[in-house]
N, C-alpha and C positions, 0 to 999 in steps of 0.2 A: 366598139361596144360601150354603151353608156354605163355609168357607175352602178345603177340598180340591176341592169342585166348581168353585169359582171358578178355582182354579189349573188344573184339567184343561181347562176350557173355554177359558181364556185361552191356554194354551200349545198348543192345537190349531189356533190361527189361523195361516194361511200367512204373513201379514205379520209376525207376532210371531216365528215361526221364522226367517224370513229375516234380520230385524234382529239377532237373537241370534247366528245363525250367522256373519254377516258380521263382527260385532264380535269374536267369539271366535276367529276364524281366527288361528292361531299363538300363541294364549294358553293358559295353564293354567286350566282351568275348575274351579269349585267350586260346591257347591249346599247350600242349607239344605233338608232333608227333614223331613217330619212322620212320626214313628213311630206305632205302634199306640196309644200313650198320649197322643198329641196333642202330644208334645214335639218341639222343633226339634233336629235332628241335623245337624252340619256334615260334608259329605262332599267329599273332594278326590281320592280314589282309588277305583278299582274293581278288585278282585282284584290289588291291589298296583301297578297302573299309574295314572298321573295321568289325570284326566278331561280329555278334549279334544273339541272340536266343530270339524270340518273342513269341514262343508257343511250345508245345510238338512236333509238326510235324517238327520243325526246328532242333531238336536234331539229328534225323537220317540224315537230309539233310546236316548238318554241318559235320557229320562223313563221308558221301559220298563225300562231297565237298573236304575234306582234305585227301581223299583216304583210309578211314577206318583204318588209322594208328594212330588215336588219343589215347593217353595214359591217359592224364590228362586234365581236363577242369578247367579254372579259370574265375573269373569275377572281375570287379573293385569294389572298395568301393563306387565309385561315381555312381549315377544314372542320366541319361541324358534325356533331353527333346526329343532329336532325335539322332539316331546313323545311319546315312546314308552315310556320307562322312568323310574323314580323319579329316577335320577341326572341325567336330562336337565333337570329343573326345579330342581336344586340346584347346577348348574354354571354359573358366571358366564360362561364362554367360550361357552356355548350361547345366551346372550341376544343377539339381533340388533337389537332396538329397544326403546324404553321410552316410555310415554306420560306426559308431565309432567301432573300432576294436583293440583289444590287441593281439599281437603276443607273445605267450609263447613258446619259443624254448627249446626243450630237446631232449631226445632219447627214443626209446621204452623201453630201459633197466631202465630208471629212470622215468617211466610214473607216478608213485605215487607222486614224487616230483612235477611234472608238474601239476598234479591235485591239490596238496596243494596250489601252487601259484595261480591257477585259483580260488580256493575257497576264497582266501584272497581278490582278486579283486571283486568277486561277493559280498562278505560280505560288502565291502565298498560301492559298488553301491546300495545295499539294504539300507544302512544307509543314503544314499542320496535320497532315495525315488524311485529308479529305480529297479524294480523287475520283473514285468510281461513281460517287453519287452526285457529281457536278454536271450540269448541262447549261448551255448558253442558248439564248433565244434572241434572234434579231427581230425586233418588234415594229420597225418602221423607220424612224430617224435615228434609232440607237439600239441598244441591246440590254437584255436582262441576264444576269447570272443567277442561277438557282442551285441551291442544294436540295436534293430530294428530301421531302419532309420525313420519309421513312428511314433516313440515315440517323435519326435520333431514336434511341431505344426507349423502351418503357421506363427503364431505370433512370435515364436522364430526365425524362418528362415528369418523373415523380419528384424531382428536385425543384422544378419551377414551371410556371405556366408556359405552354408552347409559344405564345406570342412574345413572352419575355426572353426566351432562349433565342428565337429567331432575330429579334431586335438586337440582342447582345452580340450575336455572331456578326451581324452586318456592321454594327458600330465598332466592334473590336478590330475587325479586318480593315475598315476604313481608317482608323487611327494609325494603324501600322503601315498601310499601303499608300494612302493619299499624299503624304509628304513627299515620298519618292516620285510619285507621278507629277506633282506640281513643280518639284525642284529640278528633276533630271530629265523629264520628258516634255517635249514641246507639243502639247496636244490641243492647243488653241482653246476653243469654246467647249470642249468635252467636259461634262460634269458628272461626278459620281456622288450619289446621295443615299442616305438612309431614310427611306420613306416607309419603313415598316410601322404600321399603325392599325388600329381596330377596323378601319374601312378600306384597307389596302386592296386594290384590284390591279390586275395586269392582263395584257392581251393573251388570249388563248392560242395555243399552237394551231397553225393553219387558218387562223382568222385573218381576214383582210384588215388593213389599217383603216382608220376612220376617214382619212383624207387622201392618202397616197394609194395608188393601185399596186400595192405590194402585199405579199403574204408573210405572216409571222412564222418563221421556220425555226426548228431546233437543231442544234449541233452539239457534238461532244467536244471537249476542250482540244483534243488532238486535231480537230478540223479547222481550228481558227486560222491557221496559216494559209489554208487554201480557200477561205471564204471570198466570194465575190458577189456583186449585186445581181448577178445572173441567178443566184440561188433563190431570190425572193420574188421572181416574176410569176404572176398568176398562172400563166400557161405552161411553165416549165420549172416550177419550184423544186428545190432539193431540200429534203427534210429527213432528219434522223429520228427514227422511232425509238432509239435507245435512250431517250430522255427518261424512260420508265425505270432504267437500271439504278440500283442503289446497293449499298452494303450496310446492313443494319448495325447501328452503333458507331459507324465510321466518324460521325460528327460529334459524338458524345464529349470527348476530351476537349475539343475546341469550344463547344457550347458552354460547358461548365466553367472553363477558364475565363471565357468572355463574360459570362454572367457574374462571376465573382469580381471581375476587374471593372466593368462599366455599369453593371446593373441591367435591369430590363426595361421594357416599355412601361409597365405599370409603375415601377419605382421612379422612372424619369418623370412621369406625370406628377407624382407626389412631391418630387423635388422642384416642380415648377418649370421644368425644362421644355415641356411640350404644352400645346394648347389644351386646356381642360374643357373648354366650352363648345368646341366644334363637334357637331353631330356627324354621323357617318356620311350623310349627303354632302356636307361641306368638305370633309376630308377627301372623298373621292373626287369631287369637282376640282379641288385644289390640285390633285395629282394629274387629272386629265388636262388641265391648262398647261402643264409642263411637258407633256408628251407629244 
């Protein structure tokens, strides 16, 4: 089966459409599409409006809209109050929640080392009281660790911008965990980075990878020891729908402690620690080059 036939068959499945739609609700969507030359083209807009998926019926609509050439679907870490116009996704005040996410980059050949790094981050999160709201997503060559955005209560969100809190959580955990990973664990070329920023996107659950014929699957932390590459095969993938689970307020204490300790995304810009001039297109393209 060629790449495009695989994509068309995969995205026609009802369970795939449901998982993608549920995850994308409130998020700005992006897609890698294959043009007539077989090249990957990154799309985030259609007729000047940001791509969005609000329900299951929107998944086949977006596939048709983009010419059925979609290979991979992405969504932002940010969730927005509205996604109707271009200015909606470039306005910080329109962001209502943000999903704290760790990027663990590796390769399929060193997947065991990637899982080891993921387990270290999960262990630290559990020590900070964040357990029920954590899920792990194998995205292709590596994995993402997410804290469900609803694990932050309205009380916590009233203290700082959602992106600030998400950035702070990831940075704080990295500061505490990465020294142990680099000093005591032989993980080769596995990298853990904080890429939380205004244009951050990541692969949707049950999307195909843009180059590899594998599926992006979710698992809960207690499944990490049993993970194998068999779980990501398009014809027999194993995916845990419990990525939806969360405990409201579970991440509040960690978020506020992290924010007070390292500051947030917006404060890091003011301090000159991050690029000020990069637009959202460049931020996303930078990330895609690393995945």
